[in-house]
mmCIF file as Biopython writes it, N, C-alpha, C and O atoms, coordinates in Angstrom:
data_model
#
loop_
_atom_site.group_PDB
_atom_site.id
_atom_site.type_symbol
_atom_site.label_atom_id
_atom_site.label_alt_id
_atom_site.label_comp_id
_atom_site.label_asym_id
_atom_site.label_entity_id
_atom_site.label_seq_id
_atom_site.pdbx_PDB_ins_code
_atom_site.Cartn_x
_atom_site.Cartn_y
_atom_site.Cartn_z
_atom_site.occupancy
_atom_site.B_iso_or_equiv
_atom_site.auth_seq_id
_atom_site.auth_asym_id
_atom_site.pdbx_PDB_model_num
ATOM 1   N N  . UNK A ? 1  ? 95.268  108.382 104.816 1.0 0.0 1  A 1 
ATOM 2   C CA . UNK A ? 1  ? 95.377  107.389 103.669 1.0 0.0 1  A 1 
ATOM 3   C C  . UNK A ? 1  ? 95.542  108.401 102.370 1.0 0.0 1  A 1 
ATOM 4   O O  . UNK A ? 1  ? 95.359  109.603 102.562 1.0 0.0 1  A 1 
ATOM 5   N N  . UNK A ? 2  ? 95.793  108.051 101.407 1.0 0.0 2  A 1 
ATOM 6   C CA . UNK A ? 2  ? 95.810  108.847 100.547 1.0 0.0 2  A 1 
ATOM 7   C C  . UNK A ? 2  ? 95.329  108.026 99.167  1.0 0.0 2  A 1 
ATOM 8   O O  . UNK A ? 2  ? 95.919  106.975 98.914  1.0 0.0 2  A 1 
ATOM 9   N N  . UNK A ? 3  ? 94.163  108.532 98.185  1.0 0.0 3  A 1 
ATOM 10  C CA . UNK A ? 3  ? 93.638  107.902 97.956  1.0 0.0 3  A 1 
ATOM 11  C C  . UNK A ? 3  ? 94.178  107.984 95.984  1.0 0.0 3  A 1 
ATOM 12  O O  . UNK A ? 3  ? 94.038  107.080 95.160  1.0 0.0 3  A 1 
ATOM 13  N N  . UNK A ? 4  ? 94.503  108.739 95.862  1.0 0.0 4  A 1 
ATOM 14  C CA . UNK A ? 4  ? 95.611  109.289 94.129  1.0 0.0 4  A 1 
ATOM 15  C C  . UNK A ? 4  ? 96.826  107.789 93.988  1.0 0.0 4  A 1 
ATOM 16  O O  . UNK A ? 4  ? 97.108  107.268 92.909  1.0 0.0 4  A 1 
ATOM 17  N N  . UNK A ? 5  ? 97.359  107.358 95.286  1.0 0.0 5  A 1 
ATOM 18  C CA . UNK A ? 5  ? 97.901  106.854 95.481  1.0 0.0 5  A 1 
ATOM 19  C C  . UNK A ? 5  ? 97.048  104.546 95.228  1.0 0.0 5  A 1 
ATOM 20  O O  . UNK A ? 5  ? 97.499  103.604 94.576  1.0 0.0 5  A 1 
ATOM 21  N N  . UNK A ? 6  ? 95.521  104.692 96.331  1.0 0.0 6  A 1 
ATOM 22  C CA . UNK A ? 6  ? 95.308  103.153 96.157  1.0 0.0 6  A 1 
ATOM 23  C C  . UNK A ? 6  ? 94.405  103.694 94.836  1.0 0.0 6  A 1 
ATOM 24  O O  . UNK A ? 6  ? 94.437  102.572 94.329  1.0 0.0 6  A 1 
ATOM 25  N N  . UNK A ? 7  ? 93.658  104.444 93.896  1.0 0.0 7  A 1 
ATOM 26  C CA . UNK A ? 7  ? 93.831  104.137 92.477  1.0 0.0 7  A 1 
ATOM 27  C C  . UNK A ? 7  ? 94.808  103.839 91.843  1.0 0.0 7  A 1 
ATOM 28  O O  . UNK A ? 7  ? 94.804  102.723 91.322  1.0 0.0 7  A 1 
ATOM 29  N N  . UNK A ? 8  ? 96.110  104.810 91.640  1.0 0.0 8  A 1 
ATOM 30  C CA . UNK A ? 8  ? 96.842  104.280 90.633  1.0 0.0 8  A 1 
ATOM 31  C C  . UNK A ? 8  ? 98.104  102.447 91.430  1.0 0.0 8  A 1 
ATOM 32  O O  . UNK A ? 8  ? 98.798  101.565 90.923  1.0 0.0 8  A 1 
ATOM 33  N N  . UNK A ? 9  ? 97.776  102.757 92.480  1.0 0.0 9  A 1 
ATOM 34  C CA . UNK A ? 9  ? 98.232  101.687 93.231  1.0 0.0 9  A 1 
ATOM 35  C C  . UNK A ? 9  ? 97.451  100.305 91.927  1.0 0.0 9  A 1 
ATOM 36  O O  . UNK A ? 9  ? 97.987  99.609  91.065  1.0 0.0 9  A 1 
ATOM 37  N N  . UNK A ? 10 ? 96.490  100.398 92.239  1.0 0.0 10 A 1 
ATOM 38  C CA . UNK A ? 10 ? 95.270  99.015  92.253  1.0 0.0 10 A 1 
ATOM 39  C C  . UNK A ? 10 ? 94.995  99.249  90.445  1.0 0.0 10 A 1 
ATOM 40  O O  . UNK A ? 10 ? 94.152  98.432  90.075  1.0 0.0 10 A 1 
ATOM 41  N N  . UNK A ? 11 ? 95.189  99.598  89.991  1.0 0.0 11 A 1 
ATOM 42  C CA . UNK A ? 11 ? 94.899  99.799  88.746  1.0 0.0 11 A 1 
ATOM 43  C C  . UNK A ? 11 ? 96.471  99.371  87.367  1.0 0.0 11 A 1 
ATOM 44  O O  . UNK A ? 11 ? 96.422  99.165  86.154  1.0 0.0 11 A 1 
ATOM 45  N N  . UNK A ? 12 ? 97.926  99.410  88.575  1.0 0.0 12 A 1 
ATOM 46  C CA . UNK A ? 12 ? 98.789  99.443  88.142  1.0 0.0 12 A 1 
ATOM 47  C C  . UNK A ? 12 ? 99.329  97.709  88.233  1.0 0.0 12 A 1 
ATOM 48  O O  . UNK A ? 12 ? 99.923  96.985  87.434  1.0 0.0 12 A 1 
ATOM 49  N N  . UNK A ? 13 ? 98.810  97.511  89.561  1.0 0.0 13 A 1 
ATOM 50  C CA . UNK A ? 13 ? 98.580  96.010  89.866  1.0 0.0 13 A 1 
ATOM 51  C C  . UNK A ? 13 ? 97.781  94.775  89.538  1.0 0.0 13 A 1 
ATOM 52  O O  . UNK A ? 13 ? 97.961  93.605  89.877  1.0 0.0 13 A 1 
ATOM 53  N N  . UNK A ? 14 ? 96.443  95.580  88.465  1.0 0.0 14 A 1 
ATOM 54  C CA . UNK A ? 14 ? 95.497  95.213  87.939  1.0 0.0 14 A 1 
ATOM 55  C C  . UNK A ? 14 ? 96.279  94.728  86.498  1.0 0.0 14 A 1 
ATOM 56  O O  . UNK A ? 14 ? 96.444  93.580  86.086  1.0 0.0 14 A 1 
ATOM 57  N N  . UNK A ? 15 ? 96.767  96.232  85.783  1.0 0.0 15 A 1 
ATOM 58  C CA . UNK A ? 15 ? 97.562  95.903  84.570  1.0 0.0 15 A 1 
ATOM 59  C C  . UNK A ? 15 ? 99.121  95.073  84.700  1.0 0.0 15 A 1 
ATOM 60  O O  . UNK A ? 15 ? 99.552  94.904  83.560  1.0 0.0 15 A 1 
ATOM 61  N N  . UNK A ? 16 ? 99.757  94.701  85.403  1.0 0.0 16 A 1 
ATOM 62  C CA . UNK A ? 16 ? 100.685 93.617  85.819  1.0 0.0 16 A 1 
ATOM 63  C C  . UNK A ? 16 ? 100.006 91.922  86.172  1.0 0.0 16 A 1 
ATOM 64  O O  . UNK A ? 16 ? 100.405 90.789  85.903  1.0 0.0 16 A 1 
ATOM 65  N N  . UNK A ? 17 ? 98.884  92.432  86.850  1.0 0.0 17 A 1 
ATOM 66  C CA . UNK A ? 17 ? 98.394  90.870  87.241  1.0 0.0 17 A 1 
ATOM 67  C C  . UNK A ? 17 ? 97.775  90.330  86.018  1.0 0.0 17 A 1 
ATOM 68  O O  . UNK A ? 17 ? 97.853  89.123  85.786  1.0 0.0 17 A 1 
ATOM 69  N N  . UNK A ? 18 ? 97.280  90.986  85.368  1.0 0.0 18 A 1 
ATOM 70  C CA . UNK A ? 18 ? 96.318  90.778  83.828  1.0 0.0 18 A 1 
ATOM 71  C C  . UNK A ? 18 ? 97.503  90.847  82.717  1.0 0.0 18 A 1 
ATOM 72  O O  . UNK A ? 18 ? 97.241  90.100  81.774  1.0 0.0 18 A 1 
ATOM 73  N N  . UNK A ? 19 ? 99.217  91.810  82.514  1.0 0.0 19 A 1 
ATOM 74  C CA . UNK A ? 19 ? 99.939  90.997  81.201  1.0 0.0 19 A 1 
ATOM 75  C C  . UNK A ? 19 ? 100.637 89.100  81.644  1.0 0.0 19 A 1 
ATOM 76  O O  . UNK A ? 19 ? 100.993 88.159  80.936  1.0 0.0 19 A 1 
ATOM 77  N N  . UNK A ? 20 ? 100.542 89.318  83.161  1.0 0.0 20 A 1 
ATOM 78  C CA . UNK A ? 20 ? 101.316 87.663  83.405  1.0 0.0 20 A 1 
ATOM 79  C C  . UNK A ? 20 ? 100.499 86.928  83.770  1.0 0.0 20 A 1 
ATOM 80  O O  . UNK A ? 20 ? 100.991 85.856  84.121  1.0 0.0 20 A 1 
ATOM 81  N N  . UNK A ? 21 ? 98.971  87.007  83.907  1.0 0.0 21 A 1 
ATOM 82  C CA . UNK A ? 21 ? 98.443  86.121  83.130  1.0 0.0 21 A 1 
ATOM 83  C C  . UNK A ? 21 ? 97.482  85.590  81.629  1.0 0.0 21 A 1 
ATOM 84  O O  . UNK A ? 21 ? 96.687  84.739  81.232  1.0 0.0 21 A 1 
ATOM 85  N N  . UNK A ? 22 ? 98.365  86.981  81.150  1.0 0.0 22 A 1 
ATOM 86  C CA . UNK A ? 22 ? 97.885  86.195  79.103  1.0 0.0 22 A 1 
ATOM 87  C C  . UNK A ? 22 ? 99.237  85.382  79.192  1.0 0.0 22 A 1 
ATOM 88  O O  . UNK A ? 22 ? 99.156  84.160  79.067  1.0 0.0 22 A 1 
ATOM 89  N N  . UNK A ? 23 ? 100.772 86.104  79.449  1.0 0.0 23 A 1 
ATOM 90  C CA . UNK A ? 23 ? 102.161 85.756  79.435  1.0 0.0 23 A 1 
ATOM 91  C C  . UNK A ? 23 ? 101.847 84.354  79.972  1.0 0.0 23 A 1 
ATOM 92  O O  . UNK A ? 23 ? 102.522 83.621  79.249  1.0 0.0 23 A 1 
ATOM 93  N N  . UNK A ? 24 ? 101.254 83.665  80.760  1.0 0.0 24 A 1 
ATOM 94  C CA . UNK A ? 24 ? 101.719 82.363  80.975  1.0 0.0 24 A 1 
ATOM 95  C C  . UNK A ? 24 ? 100.292 81.975  80.686  1.0 0.0 24 A 1 
ATOM 96  O O  . UNK A ? 24 ? 99.916  81.773  81.841  1.0 0.0 24 A 1 
ATOM 97  N N  . UNK A ? 25 ? 99.423  81.776  80.058  1.0 0.0 25 A 1 
ATOM 98  C CA . UNK A ? 25 ? 98.359  80.858  79.477  1.0 0.0 25 A 1 
ATOM 99  C C  . UNK A ? 25 ? 98.565  81.275  77.788  1.0 0.0 25 A 1 
ATOM 100 O O  . UNK A ? 25 ? 97.706  80.757  77.074  1.0 0.0 25 A 1 
ATOM 101 N N  . UNK A ? 26 ? 99.503  82.068  77.120  1.0 0.0 26 A 1 
ATOM 102 C CA . UNK A ? 26 ? 100.106 81.780  76.340  1.0 0.0 26 A 1 
ATOM 103 C C  . UNK A ? 26 ? 99.502  82.709  74.730  1.0 0.0 26 A 1 
ATOM 104 O O  . UNK A ? 26 ? 99.432  82.535  73.514  1.0 0.0 26 A 1 
ATOM 105 N N  . UNK A ? 27 ? 99.134  83.864  75.927  1.0 0.0 27 A 1 
ATOM 106 C CA . UNK A ? 27 ? 97.934  84.888  75.017  1.0 0.0 27 A 1 
ATOM 107 C C  . UNK A ? 27 ? 98.329  85.507  74.732  1.0 0.0 27 A 1 
ATOM 108 O O  . UNK A ? 27 ? 97.808  86.307  73.955  1.0 0.0 27 A 1 
ATOM 109 N N  . UNK A ? 28 ? 100.246 85.644  75.391  1.0 0.0 28 A 1 
ATOM 110 C CA . UNK A ? 28 ? 100.820 87.494  74.728  1.0 0.0 28 A 1 
ATOM 111 C C  . UNK A ? 28 ? 101.080 87.161  73.926  1.0 0.0 28 A 1 
ATOM 112 O O  . UNK A ? 28 ? 100.695 87.971  73.083  1.0 0.0 28 A 1 
ATOM 113 N N  . UNK A ? 29 ? 101.766 86.050  73.283  1.0 0.0 29 A 1 
ATOM 114 C CA . UNK A ? 29 ? 102.130 85.599  71.541  1.0 0.0 29 A 1 
ATOM 115 C C  . UNK A ? 29 ? 102.129 86.474  70.671  1.0 0.0 29 A 1 
ATOM 116 O O  . UNK A ? 29 ? 102.749 87.368  70.097  1.0 0.0 29 A 1 
ATOM 117 N N  . UNK A ? 30 ? 101.310 85.964  70.763  1.0 0.0 30 A 1 
ATOM 118 C CA . UNK A ? 30 ? 100.138 87.742  69.489  1.0 0.0 30 A 1 
ATOM 119 C C  . UNK A ? 30 ? 99.855  89.492  69.914  1.0 0.0 30 A 1 
ATOM 120 O O  . UNK A ? 30 ? 99.011  90.351  69.661  1.0 0.0 30 A 1 
ATOM 121 N N  . UNK A ? 31 ? 100.616 89.420  70.389  1.0 0.0 31 A 1 
ATOM 122 C CA . UNK A ? 31 ? 100.274 91.237  70.677  1.0 0.0 31 A 1 
ATOM 123 C C  . UNK A ? 31 ? 101.714 92.049  69.930  1.0 0.0 31 A 1 
ATOM 124 O O  . UNK A ? 31 ? 102.896 91.721  69.824  1.0 0.0 31 A 1 
ATOM 125 N N  . UNK A ? 32 ? 100.918 93.245  69.503  1.0 0.0 32 A 1 
ATOM 126 C CA . UNK A ? 32 ? 101.637 93.424  67.969  1.0 0.0 32 A 1 
ATOM 127 C C  . UNK A ? 32 ? 103.195 93.666  69.183  1.0 0.0 32 A 1 
ATOM 128 O O  . UNK A ? 32 ? 104.252 93.059  69.008  1.0 0.0 32 A 1 
ATOM 129 N N  . UNK A ? 33 ? 102.953 94.679  70.352  1.0 0.0 33 A 1 
ATOM 130 C CA . UNK A ? 33 ? 104.049 95.388  70.930  1.0 0.0 33 A 1 
ATOM 131 C C  . UNK A ? 33 ? 105.327 94.495  70.878  1.0 0.0 33 A 1 
ATOM 132 O O  . UNK A ? 33 ? 106.390 95.000  70.514  1.0 0.0 33 A 1 
ATOM 133 N N  . UNK A ? 34 ? 105.239 92.986  71.285  1.0 0.0 34 A 1 
ATOM 134 C CA . UNK A ? 34 ? 105.922 92.074  71.881  1.0 0.0 34 A 1 
ATOM 135 C C  . UNK A ? 34 ? 106.745 91.640  70.198  1.0 0.0 34 A 1 
ATOM 136 O O  . UNK A ? 34 ? 107.944 91.446  69.997  1.0 0.0 34 A 1 
ATOM 137 N N  . UNK A ? 35 ? 105.563 91.591  69.166  1.0 0.0 35 A 1 
ATOM 138 C CA . UNK A ? 35 ? 106.306 90.956  68.109  1.0 0.0 35 A 1 
ATOM 139 C C  . UNK A ? 35 ? 107.262 92.499  67.664  1.0 0.0 35 A 1 
ATOM 140 O O  . UNK A ? 35 ? 108.408 92.483  67.215  1.0 0.0 35 A 1 
ATOM 141 N N  . UNK A ? 36 ? 106.491 93.661  67.915  1.0 0.0 36 A 1 
ATOM 142 C CA . UNK A ? 36 ? 107.376 94.425  67.225  1.0 0.0 36 A 1 
ATOM 143 C C  . UNK A ? 36 ? 109.245 94.438  68.339  1.0 0.0 36 A 1 
ATOM 144 O O  . UNK A ? 36 ? 110.334 94.297  67.783  1.0 0.0 36 A 1 
ATOM 145 N N  . UNK A ? 37 ? 109.117 94.584  69.452  1.0 0.0 37 A 1 
ATOM 146 C CA . UNK A ? 37 ? 110.137 93.919  70.412  1.0 0.0 37 A 1 
ATOM 147 C C  . UNK A ? 37 ? 110.995 93.550  69.822  1.0 0.0 37 A 1 
ATOM 148 O O  . UNK A ? 37 ? 112.037 94.122  69.504  1.0 0.0 37 A 1 
ATOM 149 N N  . UNK A ? 38 ? 110.481 92.126  69.531  1.0 0.0 38 A 1 
ATOM 150 C CA . UNK A ? 38 ? 111.270 90.891  69.165  1.0 0.0 38 A 1 
ATOM 151 C C  . UNK A ? 38 ? 111.897 91.415  67.644  1.0 0.0 38 A 1 
ATOM 152 O O  . UNK A ? 38 ? 112.959 91.058  67.134  1.0 0.0 38 A 1 
ATOM 153 N N  . UNK A ? 39 ? 111.189 92.089  67.260  1.0 0.0 39 A 1 
ATOM 154 C CA . UNK A ? 39 ? 111.928 91.874  65.178  1.0 0.0 39 A 1 
ATOM 155 C C  . UNK A ? 39 ? 112.963 93.271  65.669  1.0 0.0 39 A 1 
ATOM 156 O O  . UNK A ? 39 ? 113.931 93.337  64.911  1.0 0.0 39 A 1 
ATOM 157 N N  . UNK A ? 40 ? 112.971 94.210  66.583  1.0 0.0 40 A 1 
ATOM 158 C CA . UNK A ? 40 ? 114.040 94.538  66.583  1.0 0.0 40 A 1 
ATOM 159 C C  . UNK A ? 40 ? 115.507 95.152  67.723  1.0 0.0 40 A 1 
ATOM 160 O O  . UNK A ? 40 ? 116.480 95.907  67.740  1.0 0.0 40 A 1 
ATOM 161 N N  . UNK A ? 41 ? 114.770 94.204  68.507  1.0 0.0 41 A 1 
ATOM 162 C CA . UNK A ? 41 ? 115.455 93.828  70.054  1.0 0.0 41 A 1 
ATOM 163 C C  . UNK A ? 41 ? 116.242 91.990  69.324  1.0 0.0 41 A 1 
ATOM 164 O O  . UNK A ? 41 ? 117.452 91.771  69.260  1.0 0.0 41 A 1 
ATOM 165 N N  . UNK A ? 42 ? 115.504 91.314  69.033  1.0 0.0 42 A 1 
ATOM 166 C CA . UNK A ? 42 ? 115.794 89.956  68.630  1.0 0.0 42 A 1 
ATOM 167 C C  . UNK A ? 42 ? 115.024 88.951  69.460  1.0 0.0 42 A 1 
ATOM 168 O O  . UNK A ? 42 ? 113.947 89.547  69.489  1.0 0.0 42 A 1 
ATOM 169 N N  . UNK A ? 43 ? 114.819 87.833  70.162  1.0 0.0 43 A 1 
ATOM 170 C CA . UNK A ? 43 ? 113.380 86.835  70.596  1.0 0.0 43 A 1 
ATOM 171 C C  . UNK A ? 43 ? 113.531 87.251  72.161  1.0 0.0 43 A 1 
ATOM 172 O O  . UNK A ? 43 ? 112.663 87.471  73.006  1.0 0.0 43 A 1 
ATOM 173 N N  . UNK A ? 44 ? 115.208 87.286  72.252  1.0 0.0 44 A 1 
ATOM 174 C CA . UNK A ? 44 ? 115.436 86.899  73.991  1.0 0.0 44 A 1 
ATOM 175 C C  . UNK A ? 44 ? 115.006 87.836  74.494  1.0 0.0 44 A 1 
ATOM 176 O O  . UNK A ? 44 ? 114.323 87.860  75.517  1.0 0.0 44 A 1 
ATOM 177 N N  . UNK A ? 45 ? 115.509 89.156  73.540  1.0 0.0 45 A 1 
ATOM 178 C CA . UNK A ? 45 ? 115.614 90.544  73.885  1.0 0.0 45 A 1 
ATOM 179 C C  . UNK A ? 45 ? 114.453 91.006  74.211  1.0 0.0 45 A 1 
ATOM 180 O O  . UNK A ? 45 ? 114.266 91.556  75.296  1.0 0.0 45 A 1 
ATOM 181 N N  . UNK A ? 46 ? 113.552 90.850  73.345  1.0 0.0 46 A 1 
ATOM 182 C CA . UNK A ? 46 ? 112.329 91.791  72.475  1.0 0.0 46 A 1 
ATOM 183 C C  . UNK A ? 46 ? 111.483 90.750  74.022  1.0 0.0 46 A 1 
ATOM 184 O O  . UNK A ? 46 ? 110.846 91.439  74.818  1.0 0.0 46 A 1 
ATOM 185 N N  . UNK A ? 47 ? 111.547 89.416  74.256  1.0 0.0 47 A 1 
ATOM 186 C CA . UNK A ? 47 ? 111.032 88.713  75.744  1.0 0.0 47 A 1 
ATOM 187 C C  . UNK A ? 47 ? 110.709 89.103  77.353  1.0 0.0 47 A 1 
ATOM 188 O O  . UNK A ? 47 ? 109.665 89.130  78.005  1.0 0.0 47 A 1 
ATOM 189 N N  . UNK A ? 48 ? 112.068 89.380  77.661  1.0 0.0 48 A 1 
ATOM 190 C CA . UNK A ? 48 ? 112.966 90.535  78.451  1.0 0.0 48 A 1 
ATOM 191 C C  . UNK A ? 48 ? 112.483 91.634  79.328  1.0 0.0 48 A 1 
ATOM 192 O O  . UNK A ? 48 ? 112.177 91.921  80.486  1.0 0.0 48 A 1 
ATOM 193 N N  . UNK A ? 49 ? 112.643 92.305  77.513  1.0 0.0 49 A 1 
ATOM 194 C CA . UNK A ? 49 ? 111.722 93.613  77.788  1.0 0.0 49 A 1 
ATOM 195 C C  . UNK A ? 49 ? 110.469 94.045  78.007  1.0 0.0 49 A 1 
ATOM 196 O O  . UNK A ? 49 ? 109.873 94.968  78.562  1.0 0.0 49 A 1 
ATOM 197 N N  . UNK A ? 50 ? 110.262 93.032  77.363  1.0 0.0 50 A 1 
ATOM 198 C CA . UNK A ? 50 ? 108.460 93.479  77.477  1.0 0.0 50 A 1 
ATOM 199 C C  . UNK A ? 50 ? 107.672 92.327  79.038  1.0 0.0 50 A 1 
ATOM 200 O O  . UNK A ? 50 ? 106.497 92.588  79.294  1.0 0.0 50 A 1 
ATOM 201 N N  . UNK A ? 51 ? 108.156 91.527  79.659  1.0 0.0 51 A 1 
ATOM 202 C CA . UNK A ? 51 ? 108.079 90.969  80.561  1.0 0.0 51 A 1 
ATOM 203 C C  . UNK A ? 51 ? 108.518 91.967  81.609  1.0 0.0 51 A 1 
ATOM 204 O O  . UNK A ? 51 ? 107.626 92.245  82.410  1.0 0.0 51 A 1 
ATOM 205 N N  . UNK A ? 52 ? 109.811 92.641  81.819  1.0 0.0 52 A 1 
ATOM 206 C CA . UNK A ? 52 ? 110.304 93.194  82.566  1.0 0.0 52 A 1 
ATOM 207 C C  . UNK A ? 52 ? 109.050 94.962  82.439  1.0 0.0 52 A 1 
ATOM 208 O O  . UNK A ? 52 ? 108.248 95.219  83.337  1.0 0.0 52 A 1 
ATOM 209 N N  . UNK A ? 53 ? 109.156 95.527  81.650  1.0 0.0 53 A 1 
ATOM 210 C CA . UNK A ? 53 ? 108.098 96.579  80.939  1.0 0.0 53 A 1 
ATOM 211 C C  . UNK A ? 53 ? 107.077 96.609  81.481  1.0 0.0 53 A 1 
ATOM 212 O O  . UNK A ? 53 ? 106.846 97.221  82.524  1.0 0.0 53 A 1 
ATOM 213 N N  . UNK A ? 54 ? 106.012 95.693  80.604  1.0 0.0 54 A 1 
ATOM 214 C CA . UNK A ? 54 ? 104.533 94.934  80.853  1.0 0.0 54 A 1 
ATOM 215 C C  . UNK A ? 54 ? 104.329 93.972  81.727  1.0 0.0 54 A 1 
ATOM 216 O O  . UNK A ? 54 ? 103.444 93.151  81.486  1.0 0.0 54 A 1 
ATOM 217 N N  . UNK A ? 55 ? 105.209 93.860  83.083  1.0 0.0 55 A 1 
ATOM 218 C CA . UNK A ? 55 ? 105.205 92.599  84.063  1.0 0.0 55 A 1 
ATOM 219 C C  . UNK A ? 55 ? 105.671 93.411  84.789  1.0 0.0 55 A 1 
ATOM 220 O O  . UNK A ? 55 ? 105.312 94.585  84.704  1.0 0.0 55 A 1 
ATOM 221 N N  . UNK A ? 56 ? 106.296 93.133  85.402  1.0 0.0 56 A 1 
ATOM 222 C CA . UNK A ? 56 ? 106.930 93.664  86.657  1.0 0.0 56 A 1 
ATOM 223 C C  . UNK A ? 56 ? 107.106 94.961  86.787  1.0 0.0 56 A 1 
ATOM 224 O O  . UNK A ? 56 ? 106.707 95.296  87.903  1.0 0.0 56 A 1 
ATOM 225 N N  . UNK A ? 57 ? 107.502 95.832  86.196  1.0 0.0 57 A 1 
ATOM 226 C CA . UNK A ? 57 ? 107.491 97.249  87.127  1.0 0.0 57 A 1 
ATOM 227 C C  . UNK A ? 57 ? 106.441 97.712  87.811  1.0 0.0 57 A 1 
ATOM 228 O O  . UNK A ? 57 ? 106.480 98.397  88.833  1.0 0.0 57 A 1 
ATOM 229 N N  . UNK A ? 58 ? 104.896 97.082  86.862  1.0 0.0 58 A 1 
ATOM 230 C CA . UNK A ? 58 ? 103.739 97.595  86.715  1.0 0.0 58 A 1 
ATOM 231 C C  . UNK A ? 58 ? 102.873 96.835  88.008  1.0 0.0 58 A 1 
ATOM 232 O O  . UNK A ? 58 ? 101.756 97.010  88.495  1.0 0.0 58 A 1 
ATOM 233 N N  . UNK A ? 59 ? 104.423 95.564  88.385  1.0 0.0 59 A 1 
ATOM 234 C CA . UNK A ? 59 ? 104.283 95.235  90.200  1.0 0.0 59 A 1 
ATOM 235 C C  . UNK A ? 59 ? 104.246 95.906  90.523  1.0 0.0 59 A 1 
ATOM 236 O O  . UNK A ? 59 ? 103.260 96.638  90.443  1.0 0.0 59 A 1 
ATOM 237 N N  . UNK A ? 60 ? 105.551 96.241  91.288  1.0 0.0 60 A 1 
ATOM 238 C CA . UNK A ? 60 ? 106.135 97.031  91.939  1.0 0.0 60 A 1 
ATOM 239 C C  . UNK A ? 60 ? 105.938 98.071  91.954  1.0 0.0 60 A 1 
ATOM 240 O O  . UNK A ? 60 ? 106.197 98.571  93.049  1.0 0.0 60 A 1 
ATOM 241 N N  . UNK A ? 61 ? 105.308 99.228  90.706  1.0 0.0 61 A 1 
ATOM 242 C CA . UNK A ? 61 ? 104.630 100.405 91.230  1.0 0.0 61 A 1 
ATOM 243 C C  . UNK A ? 61 ? 103.605 99.875  91.980  1.0 0.0 61 A 1 
ATOM 244 O O  . UNK A ? 61 ? 103.418 100.522 93.010  1.0 0.0 61 A 1 
ATOM 245 N N  . UNK A ? 62 ? 102.942 99.018  91.848  1.0 0.0 62 A 1 
ATOM 246 C CA . UNK A ? 62 ? 101.769 98.873  92.360  1.0 0.0 62 A 1 
ATOM 247 C C  . UNK A ? 62 ? 101.555 98.666  93.988  1.0 0.0 62 A 1 
ATOM 248 O O  . UNK A ? 62 ? 100.701 98.961  94.824  1.0 0.0 62 A 1 
ATOM 249 N N  . UNK A ? 63 ? 102.951 97.922  93.943  1.0 0.0 63 A 1 
ATOM 250 C CA . UNK A ? 63 ? 103.162 97.422  95.814  1.0 0.0 63 A 1 
ATOM 251 C C  . UNK A ? 63 ? 103.297 99.067  96.370  1.0 0.0 63 A 1 
ATOM 252 O O  . UNK A ? 63 ? 102.740 99.750  97.230  1.0 0.0 63 A 1 
ATOM 253 N N  . UNK A ? 64 ? 104.429 99.275  95.293  1.0 0.0 64 A 1 
ATOM 254 C CA . UNK A ? 64 ? 104.646 100.973 96.307  1.0 0.0 64 A 1 
ATOM 255 C C  . UNK A ? 64 ? 103.579 101.740 96.779  1.0 0.0 64 A 1 
ATOM 256 O O  . UNK A ? 64 ? 103.261 102.198 97.877  1.0 0.0 64 A 1 
ATOM 257 N N  . UNK A ? 65 ? 102.991 101.757 95.357  1.0 0.0 65 A 1 
ATOM 258 C CA . UNK A ? 65 ? 102.378 102.548 95.195  1.0 0.0 65 A 1 
ATOM 259 C C  . UNK A ? 65 ? 101.157 102.438 96.546  1.0 0.0 65 A 1 
ATOM 260 O O  . UNK A ? 65 ? 100.768 103.582 96.778  1.0 0.0 65 A 1 
ATOM 261 N N  . UNK A ? 66 ? 100.537 101.518 97.378  1.0 0.0 66 A 1 
ATOM 262 C CA . UNK A ? 66 ? 99.832  100.698 97.566  1.0 0.0 66 A 1 
ATOM 263 C C  . UNK A ? 66 ? 100.206 100.742 99.345  1.0 0.0 66 A 1 
ATOM 264 O O  . UNK A ? 66 ? 99.662  101.069 100.400 1.0 0.0 66 A 1 
ATOM 265 N N  . UNK A ? 67 ? 100.894 100.444 99.080  1.0 0.0 67 A 1 
ATOM 266 C CA . UNK A ? 67 ? 102.214 100.653 100.620 1.0 0.0 67 A 1 
ATOM 267 C C  . UNK A ? 67 ? 102.229 102.267 101.018 1.0 0.0 67 A 1 
ATOM 268 O O  . UNK A ? 67 ? 101.778 102.754 102.055 1.0 0.0 67 A 1 
ATOM 269 N N  . UNK A ? 68 ? 102.882 102.981 99.894  1.0 0.0 68 A 1 
ATOM 270 C CA . UNK A ? 68 ? 102.311 104.373 99.545  1.0 0.0 68 A 1 
ATOM 271 C C  . UNK A ? 68 ? 100.655 105.138 100.678 1.0 0.0 68 A 1 
ATOM 272 O O  . UNK A ? 68 ? 100.478 105.583 101.812 1.0 0.0 68 A 1 
ATOM 273 N N  . UNK A ? 69 ? 100.264 105.010 100.087 1.0 0.0 69 A 1 
ATOM 274 C CA . UNK A ? 69 ? 98.726  104.701 100.431 1.0 0.0 69 A 1 
ATOM 275 C C  . UNK A ? 69 ? 98.624  104.524 101.647 1.0 0.0 69 A 1 
ATOM 276 O O  . UNK A ? 69 ? 98.649  105.419 102.492 1.0 0.0 69 A 1 
ATOM 277 N N  . UNK A ? 70 ? 98.439  102.797 101.944 1.0 0.0 70 A 1 
ATOM 278 C CA . UNK A ? 70 ? 98.192  102.504 103.801 1.0 0.0 70 A 1 
ATOM 279 C C  . UNK A ? 70 ? 98.843  103.060 104.751 1.0 0.0 70 A 1 
ATOM 280 O O  . UNK A ? 70 ? 98.445  103.304 105.889 1.0 0.0 70 A 1 
ATOM 281 N N  . UNK A ? 71 ? 100.269 103.346 104.094 1.0 0.0 71 A 1 
ATOM 282 C CA . UNK A ? 71 ? 100.588 103.770 105.271 1.0 0.0 71 A 1 
ATOM 283 C C  . UNK A ? 71 ? 101.016 105.468 105.586 1.0 0.0 71 A 1 
ATOM 284 O O  . UNK A ? 71 ? 101.765 105.802 106.504 1.0 0.0 71 A 1 
ATOM 285 N N  . UNK A ? 72 ? 100.285 106.547 104.495 1.0 0.0 72 A 1 
ATOM 286 C CA . UNK A ? 72 ? 100.028 107.526 104.889 1.0 0.0 72 A 1 
ATOM 287 C C  . UNK A ? 72 ? 98.865  107.972 106.549 1.0 0.0 72 A 1 
ATOM 288 O O  . UNK A ? 72 ? 97.988  107.529 107.291 1.0 0.0 72 A 1 
ATOM 289 N N  . UNK A ? 73 ? 99.700  109.079 106.289 1.0 0.0 73 A 1 
ATOM 290 C CA . UNK A ? 73 ? 98.971  109.604 107.659 1.0 0.0 73 A 1 
ATOM 291 C C  . UNK A ? 73 ? 97.579  110.887 107.353 1.0 0.0 73 A 1 
ATOM 292 O O  . UNK A ? 73 ? 96.954  111.359 108.303 1.0 0.0 73 A 1 
#
């Protein structure tokens, strides 16, 4: 087992689930980064970029890192 992948994968999953939780409960709407993205890119595009960058990518990276950690010899 590769412990560095296990650690980074766990943190990435935790961050992804935390931002997903905030988004589902409507608490992410006051995020400064989201507000800036909406100002720069527009409402729809800013939301999409924020979802991808702060939720989907960390969840995907977390799953990939954890699978690499558990499949390592």
